[in-house]
OpenMM code with the backbone's topology and positions (N, CA, C; nanometers):
from openmm import Vec3, app, unit

residues = "MET ASP ILE LEU LEU ILE LEU ALA PRO PHE SER VAL GLY LEU GLY LEU MET ALA VAL ALA ALA PHE TRP TRP THR LEU LYS ALA GLY GLN TYR GLU ASP PRO VAL GLY ASP ALA ASN ARG ILE LEU ILE ASP ASP ALA ASP ASP ARG PRO PRO ALA".split()
positions = [
    Vec3(-7.7695, -1.7496, -6.7841),
    Vec3(-7.7359, -1.8390, -6.7070),
    Vec3(-7.6302, -1.9642, -6.7767),
    Vec3(-7.6465, -1.9500, -6.9130),
    Vec3(-7.5256, -2.0228, -6.9860),
    Vec3(-7.3789, -1.9789, -6.9613),
    Vec3(-7.3682, -1.8513, -6.9180),
    Vec3(-7.2450, -1.8105, -6.9652),
    Vec3(-7.1761, -1.8722, -6.8194),
    Vec3(-7.2281, -1.8972, -6.7165),
    Vec3(-7.1811, -1.9364, -6.6118),
    Vec3(-7.0973, -2.0751, -6.6234),
    Vec3(-7.1683, -2.1432, -6.7384),
    Vec3(-7.0847, -2.2723, -6.7778),
    Vec3(-6.9648, -2.2530, -6.8662),
    Vec3(-6.9310, -2.1211, -6.8852),
    Vec3(-6.8160, -2.1125, -6.9565),
    Vec3(-6.7062, -2.0271, -6.8386),
    Vec3(-6.7803, -1.9511, -6.7668),
    Vec3(-6.7082, -1.8509, -6.6808),
    Vec3(-6.6376, -1.9258, -6.5654),
    Vec3(-6.7258, -2.0255, -6.5359),
    Vec3(-6.6873, -2.0883, -6.3713),
    Vec3(-6.5434, -2.1979, -6.4113),
    Vec3(-6.5590, -2.2681, -6.5222),
    Vec3(-6.4447, -2.3237, -6.5391),
    Vec3(-6.3298, -2.2601, -6.5844),
    Vec3(-6.3492, -2.1785, -6.6740),
    Vec3(-6.2405, -2.0682, -6.6975),
    Vec3(-6.1715, -1.9968, -6.5815),
    Vec3(-6.2456, -1.9657, -6.4931),
    Vec3(-6.2091, -1.8990, -6.3573),
    Vec3(-6.1316, -1.9913, -6.2655),
    Vec3(-6.1728, -2.0788, -6.2803),
    Vec3(-6.1060, -2.2113, -6.1765),
    Vec3(-5.9758, -2.2453, -6.2739),
    Vec3(-5.9896, -2.2625, -6.4061),
    Vec3(-5.8443, -2.2603, -6.4737),
    Vec3(-5.7430, -2.1776, -6.4684),
    Vec3(-5.7773, -2.0443, -6.4545),
    Vec3(-5.6946, -1.9322, -6.4281),
    Vec3(-5.6301, -1.9423, -6.2703),
    Vec3(-5.7267, -1.9925, -6.1895),
    Vec3(-5.6813, -1.9854, -6.0513),
    Vec3(-5.5685, -2.1034, -6.0344),
    Vec3(-5.5841, -2.2280, -6.1072),
    Vec3(-5.4988, -2.3167, -6.1128),
    Vec3(-5.3854, -2.2660, -6.1827),
    Vec3(-5.3591, -2.1779, -6.2709),
    Vec3(-5.2623, -2.1616, -6.3356),
    Vec3(-5.1782, -2.0606, -6.2359),
    Vec3(-5.2447, -1.9544, -6.1800),
    Vec3(-5.1658, -1.9135, -6.0702),
    Vec3(-5.0914, -1.9704, -5.9855),
    Vec3(-5.1967, -2.0607, -5.9186),
    Vec3(-5.0991, -2.1505, -5.8410),
    Vec3(-4.9927, -2.2442, -5.8900),
    Vec3(-4.9986, -2.2747, -6.0043),
    Vec3(-4.8959, -2.3407, -6.0761),
    Vec3(-4.7852, -2.2684, -6.0847),
    Vec3(-4.7881, -2.1292, -6.1205),
    Vec3(-4.7012, -2.0140, -6.1628),
    Vec3(-4.6124, -1.9916, -6.0299),
    Vec3(-4.7033, -2.0011, -5.9079),
    Vec3(-4.6358, -1.9763, -5.7934),
    Vec3(-4.5607, -2.0761, -5.7225),
    Vec3(-4.6007, -2.1931, -5.7621),
    Vec3(-4.5344, -2.3168, -5.7200),
    Vec3(-4.4063, -2.3320, -5.8282),
    Vec3(-4.4004, -2.2782, -5.9138),
    Vec3(-4.2909, -2.3000, -6.0017),
    Vec3(-4.1871, -2.1923, -5.9574),
    Vec3(-4.2284, -2.0704, -5.9330),
    Vec3(-4.1267, -1.9807, -5.8621),
    Vec3(-4.0641, -2.0113, -5.7343),
    Vec3(-4.1472, -2.0852, -5.6413),
    Vec3(-4.0982, -2.1472, -5.5511),
    Vec3(-3.9898, -2.2508, -5.5661),
    Vec3(-4.0106, -2.3451, -5.6545),
    Vec3(-3.9310, -2.4496, -5.6867),
    Vec3(-3.8046, -2.3751, -5.7780),
    Vec3(-3.7920, -2.2682, -5.8245),
    Vec3(-3.7098, -2.2359, -5.9069),
    Vec3(-3.6228, -2.1280, -5.8379),
    Vec3(-3.6408, -2.1027, -5.6806),
    Vec3(-3.5553, -2.0352, -5.5841),
    Vec3(-3.5700, -1.9039, -5.5852),
    Vec3(-3.6942, -1.8549, -5.6487),
    Vec3(-3.6871, -1.6729, -5.6534),
    Vec3(-3.7043, -1.6178, -5.5169),
    Vec3(-3.7499, -1.7068, -5.4132),
    Vec3(-3.7617, -1.6382, -5.2936),
    Vec3(-3.6441, -1.6628, -5.1771),
    Vec3(-3.5162, -1.7240, -5.2130),
    Vec3(-3.4433, -1.7773, -5.1283),
    Vec3(-3.3718, -1.6484, -5.0499),
    Vec3(-3.3225, -1.5223, -5.1108),
    Vec3(-3.2718, -1.4375, -5.0497),
    Vec3(-3.3233, -1.2992, -5.0561),
    Vec3(-3.4513, -1.2993, -4.9678),
    Vec3(-3.5011, -1.1790, -4.9946),
    Vec3(-3.4319, -1.0467, -4.9067),
    Vec3(-3.3419, -1.0732, -4.8245),
    Vec3(-3.2569, -0.9487, -4.7478),
    Vec3(-3.1663, -0.9211, -4.8698),
    Vec3(-3.0969, -1.0185, -4.8937),
    Vec3(-2.9770, -0.9617, -5.0131),
    Vec3(-3.0235, -0.8807, -5.1373),
    Vec3(-3.1685, -0.9243, -5.1679),
    Vec3(-3.2259, -0.8699, -5.3017),
    Vec3(-3.2479, -0.7312, -5.2420),
    Vec3(-3.3071, -0.6993, -5.1492),
    Vec3(-3.3224, -0.5563, -5.0761),
    Vec3(-3.2323, -0.4782, -5.0684),
    Vec3(-3.1112, -0.5354, -5.0230),
    Vec3(-2.9737, -0.4668, -5.0138),
    Vec3(-2.9044, -0.4514, -5.1471),
    Vec3(-2.9175, -0.5116, -5.2249),
    Vec3(-2.8476, -0.4889, -5.3731),
    Vec3(-2.9439, -0.3715, -5.4287),
    Vec3(-3.0486, -0.3336, -5.3931),
    Vec3(-3.1095, -0.2164, -5.4730),
    Vec3(-3.0243, -0.0920, -5.4445),
    Vec3(-2.9868, -0.1036, -5.3038),
    Vec3(-2.9101, 0.0166, -5.2373),
    Vec3(-2.7591, 0.0182, -5.2838),
    Vec3(-2.6929, -0.0862, -5.3483),
    Vec3(-2.5623, -0.0651, -5.3777),
    Vec3(-2.5447, 0.0094, -5.5056),
    Vec3(-2.4435, 0.1091, -5.5058),
    Vec3(-2.4557, 0.1705, -5.6213),
    Vec3(-2.3043, 0.1494, -5.6943),
    Vec3(-2.3189, 0.0413, -5.8015),
    Vec3(-2.2160, -0.0043, -5.8848),
    Vec3(-2.1558, 0.1113, -5.9760),
    Vec3(-2.0291, 0.1170, -6.0144),
    Vec3(-2.0133, 0.2080, -6.1149),
    Vec3(-2.0406, 0.1442, -6.2425),
    Vec3(-2.0516, 0.0433, -6.2718),
    Vec3(-2.0743, -0.0241, -6.4066),
    Vec3(-2.2127, -0.0210, -6.4412),
    Vec3(-2.3207, 0.0158, -6.3422),
    Vec3(-2.4505, 0.0529, -6.3508),
    Vec3(-2.4958, 0.1933, -6.4098),
    Vec3(-2.3934, 0.2666, -6.3906),
    Vec3(-2.4236, 0.4145, -6.4505),
    Vec3(-2.4238, 0.4467, -6.6002),
    Vec3(-2.4705, 0.5069, -6.6453),
    Vec3(-2.4773, 0.5402, -6.7950),
    Vec3(-2.3486, 0.6071, -6.8055),
    Vec3(-2.2897, 0.5785, -6.9409),
    Vec3(-2.1733, 0.6314, -6.9861),
    Vec3(-2.1951, 0.7919, -6.9696),
    Vec3(-2.0446, 0.8447, -6.9472),
    Vec3(-2.0782, 0.9959, -6.9420),
    Vec3(-2.0318, 1.0381, -7.0765),
] * unit.nanometer
topology = app.Topology()
chain = topology.addChain("A")
for resn in residues:
    res = topology.addResidue(resn, chain)
    for name in ("N", "CA", "C"):
        topology.addAtom(name, app.Element.getBySymbol(name[0]), res)
């Protein structure tokens, strides 16, 4: 039962860190252009190809 005194705060801390990381990505603008990001995968640029 003593392990719960360690694991419960640890799991709450990990959850808070995950929420903080998600909040940070929202503030950094990671999700601003999902359509453009999806279309950018399909573009075949010449400078992305390996050298011949």
